[in-house]
Structures are given as structure tokens and as C-alpha cells.
KEZAMI-161561 format. One line per 10 residues: number of its first residue (from 0); for each residue x negated, y, z of C-alpha. Coordinates in Angstrom, 1 decimal, padded with zeros to 4 digits. Layout:
N
NUM> X,Y,Z  ...
# end
This chain:
87
0> -017.6,001.6,002.7  -014.5,000.2,001.3  -012.8,001.6,-001.8  -009.6,002.8,000.0  -008.2,006.3,000.1  -008.0,007.5,003.7  -004.9,009.7,003.1  -002.7,007.6,000.7  -003.9,004.1,001.5  -004.4,003.4,-002.2
10> -006.8,000.6,-003.2  -007.9,-001.3,-006.2  -005.3,-003.5,-007.9  -005.8,-006.7,-009.9  -004.8,-007.3,-013.5  -005.8,-008.9,-016.8  -008.2,-008.0,-019.6  -006.3,-009.0,-022.7  -008.4,-009.7,-025.8  -007.3,-009.4,-029.4
20> -006.5,-013.2,-029.4  -004.4,-012.7,-026.2  -006.8,-014.5,-023.9  -006.5,-013.2,-020.3  -009.3,-012.8,-017.8  -009.0,-011.2,-014.4  -010.2,-007.7,-013.9  -009.9,-004.9,-011.2  -008.3,-001.5,-011.6  -010.3,000.8,-009.3
30> -008.9,004.1,-008.1  -010.4,007.5,-008.6  -012.1,008.1,-005.3  -014.1,011.1,-004.2  -016.0,011.9,-001.0  -015.1,015.5,000.0  -015.9,017.7,003.0  -013.2,019.8,004.5  -013.1,022.4,007.3  -010.4,021.4,009.7
40> -009.3,024.7,011.2  -007.2,023.3,014.0  -010.1,021.3,015.4  -012.8,023.8,014.4  -015.0,021.3,012.7  -016.1,019.9,009.3  -015.0,016.5,008.4  -015.7,014.2,005.4  -013.0,012.1,003.8  -012.9,009.5,001.0
50> -009.9,010.5,-001.1  -008.1,009.7,-004.3  -007.3,012.4,-006.8  -003.7,012.1,-005.8  -004.6,012.8,-002.1  -006.6,015.9,-003.1  -003.5,017.3,-004.7  -001.4,016.4,-001.6  -003.9,018.3,000.6  -003.7,021.3,-001.7
60> 000.1,021.2,-001.5  000.9,020.6,002.1  -002.5,021.4,003.8  -005.1,019.3,005.5  -003.6,019.1,009.0  -000.2,018.0,007.7  -001.8,015.5,005.3  -003.8,014.0,008.2  -000.7,013.8,010.4  001.3,012.2,007.7
70> -001.5,009.6,006.9  -001.7,008.7,010.6  002.0,008.3,010.9  002.1,006.0,007.9  -000.8,003.9,009.3  -003.3,004.8,006.6  -005.7,006.8,008.8  -007.1,006.2,012.2  -008.7,009.4,013.6  -011.8,007.4,014.8
80> -012.5,006.7,011.1  -012.9,010.4,010.3  -016.6,011.3,009.7  -017.6,014.5,011.5  -020.1,016.5,009.5  -022.5,018.8,011.3  -024.3,021.7,009.6
# end
């Protein structure tokens, strides 16, 4: 699974490690990803999403359904990529 947030579309960025002598070597800045399960009330099912910490705050603020619609409109989420969890 790739290290990309399904809601915001954030992914790792590239930068430099800078030593004391100012030598630069390439490094990767990974994002703070979490795999979370949510109950999607509108569809009456449990889903699992890979989210950044920023996306978790977005879901808490505007709700799951609105966040999913916004992500789909921005092109970050395809509904076939949502993992359905069965209990």
C-alpha cells in the first residue's frame, strides 16, 4: 500500500539532510499516516481508510460523508479504493 492519504492526497516529500559541515544528502519526509476504521452511516457499513493526522481533524470537523465527497471531487479518492470491513 502506498504512503498517500486517501482524503487529502498528501504524500512524502523530498529534501536534504544537512550535516554540520553543510554536506547535503537526499532524504524523504514521510507523512503521519494512520489506518482507521469508520462507520459510514449513509451507506450503513464499516470502511477502513489510510489517513494523515490532518485528514482526521478534517473528518472530525466536517464529517465523514462530506470529507469523502470533497476528496472525490478533488480527485484524491476513488470509491473503489475504499476498503469495506466486515464484522
